[in-house]
C-alpha positions in Angstrom: -92.6 -117.3 106.2 -93.8 -120.2 108.3 -93.7 -120.8 112.0 -90.1 -121.4 113.4 -89.3 -125.0 114.3 -86.5 -123.7 116.5 -86.1 -120.6 118.5 -82.5 -119.7 119.4 -82.5 -117.6 122.6 -79.5 -115.5 123.5 -80.3 -113.8 126.8 -78.2 -112.3 129.6 -79.9 -114.2 132.5 -82.6 -116.6 133.5 -85.3 -113.9 133.8 -84.7 -112.8 130.2 -84.9 -116.4 129.1 -88.1 -116.9 131.0 -89.7 -113.8 129.5 -88.8 -114.9 126.0 -90.0 -118.5 126.7 -93.3 -117.4 128.1 -94.0 -115.1 125.2 -93.1 -117.7 122.6 -95.3 -120.3 124.5 -98.1 -117.7 124.2 -97.5 -117.8 120.5 -98.0 -121.5 120.6 -94.5 -122.9 120.8 -93.5 -125.7 123.1 -90.4 -126.2 125.2 -89.0 -128.5 122.5 -88.8 -125.5 120.1 -86.3 -123.6 122.2 -82.5 -123.7 122.1 -81.1 -121.6 124.9 -77.6 -120.4 124.5 -75.6 -121.0 127.7 -75.8 -118.3 130.3 -72.7 -116.7 131.7 -71.3 -118.5 134.6 -71.2 -116.8 138.0 -72.1 -113.2 138.5 -70.9 -110.9 135.8 -71.8 -108.6 133.1 -74.6 -110.5 131.2 -75.1 -107.8 128.6 -71.4 -108.0 127.7 -71.6 -111.7 127.5 -74.6 -111.4 125.0 -72.7 -108.9 122.9 -69.7 -111.2 122.7 -71.8 -114.1 121.5 -74.2 -112.2 119.2 -72.3 -112.6 115.9 -72.0 -116.4 116.4 -75.7 -116.6 117.3 -76.6 -114.7 114.1 -74.4 -116.9 112.0 -75.9 -120.1 113.6 -79.4 -118.6 112.9 -78.5 -117.9 109.3 -77.1 -121.4 108.7 -80.1 -123.1 110.2 -82.7 -120.8 108.6 -81.4 -121.7 105.1 -82.8 -125.2 105.6 -85.5 -124.9 108.4 -87.7 -122.2 109.8 -85.7 -120.6 112.6 -85.9 -117.5 114.9 -83.3 -115.8 117.0 -84.4 -113.8 120.0 -81.8 -111.6 121.7 -82.7 -110.2 125.1 -80.2 -107.7 126.5 -80.6 -104.7 128.8 -79.5 -101.3 127.9 -78.7 -100.9 131.7 -80.3 -97.4 131.9 -78.4 -96.3 128.8 -79.4 -95.6 125.2 -81.2 -98.4 123.4 -79.8 -97.1 120.1 -76.3 -97.5 121.5 -77.0 -101.1 122.4 -78.3 -101.7 118.8 -75.2 -100.1 117.4 -73.0 -102.4 119.5 -74.9 -105.4 118.1 -74.4 -104.1 114.6 -70.7 -103.5 115.2 -70.4 -107.1 116.4 -71.7 -108.3 113.1 -69.4 -106.0 111.2 -66.3 -107.2 113.2 -67.3 -110.8 112.3 -67.6 -109.8 108.6 -71.4 -110.6 108.7 -74.0 -108.6 106.9 -76.4 -106.5 109.0 -79.7 -107.8 110.1 -82.2 -107.8 107.2 -85.9 -106.8 107.5 -86.9 -110.3 106.4 -84.9 -112.1 109.1 -86.6 -113.4 112.2 -83.9 -111.9 114.4 -85.6 -110.1 117.3 -83.9 -107.6 119.6 -85.6 -107.1 123.0 -83.8 -104.3 124.8 -85.3 -103.1 128.0 -83.8 -99.7 128.9 -83.2 -100.6 132.5 -84.1 -104.2 133.1 -86.6 -106.9 132.1 -88.4 -106.6 135.4 -89.5 -103.1 134.3 -91.3 -104.6 131.3 -92.9 -107.4 133.4 -94.3 -104.9 135.8 -95.5 -102.5 133.1 -97.1 -105.4 131.2 -99.0 -106.3 134.4 -100.5 -102.8 134.6 -98.1 -101.1 136.9 -96.9 -97.5 136.2 -93.1 -97.8 136.1 -90.2 -95.7 134.9 -87.1 -96.8 133.1 -84.7 -95.3 135.6 -85.7 -97.2 138.7 -84.4 -100.7 139.5 -87.2 -103.2 139.9 -85.0 -106.3 140.1 -85.9 -106.9 143.8 -89.7 -106.5 143.4 -91.7 -109.0 145.4 -93.3 -111.9 143.5 -91.8 -110.8 140.1 -91.1 -114.4 139.1 -94.8 -115.2 139.3 -95.7 -112.4 136.9 -94.0 -113.6 133.7 -96.8 -115.6 132.2 -99.4 -112.8 132.5 -96.8 -110.3 131.2 -96.3 -112.5 128.1 -100.0 -112.6 127.5 -100.2 -108.8 127.6 -97.3 -108.5 125.2 -99.1 -110.9 122.9 -102.2 -108.7 123.0 -100.3 -105.4 122.6 -98.4 -106.8 119.6 -101.4 -108.0 117.6 -102.1 -106.3 114.3 -103.7 -102.9 114.9 -103.5 -103.2 118.7 -102.3 -100.3 120.8 -100.3 -100.7 123.9 -101.7 -99.1 127.1 -100.8 -95.5 127.8 -98.5 -96.5 130.7 -96.2 -98.5 128.3 -92.6 -97.5 128.7 -90.7 -96.4 125.5 -88.3 -99.4 125.3 -91.2 -101.8 125.6 -93.1 -99.8 122.9 -90.0 -100.3 120.7 -90.1 -104.0 121.3 -93.6 -104.4 119.7 -92.4 -104.2 116.1 -89.5 -106.5 117.0 -91.8 -109.3 118.2 -93.9 -108.8 115.1 -90.9 -109.9 113.1 -91.8 -113.4 114.3 -94.8 -113.4 112.0 
């Protein structure tokens, strides 16, 4: 498969979008390659909003990928719960829409931090974190995304190993980003 000419991003908030964008830019993509699904308006449950739109995003990805190289990146928190539960919810959304499950050859990437994306950003920047604490109010977190994306790029290279302090949900994301080729 070739390099995607469009990356559809379905994310629960701006920080998730920014994380995906910085990582994809590290892969060599430009801002023109992104199509960001709208974010939920106001303050609400972003993960629920993503789950409600997931099947439509997969369908759009599949339609476009039949004629052009496309990727779909879904960034949704498990909110301290089980990542497998969140994956089942996404699968169920496809089943309810009468869509086939995600295939191994599809460039559909699931990024599911167990707690929140800030945990990943701090971990990727060398900080020892856990997946139970809430790091959303960490000082200067918004300035750390680019460096975090560069670290994820390094950790996801062929035969690379993540650092020992890598949290489990981030470790699970490494094969996901490798789906991008």
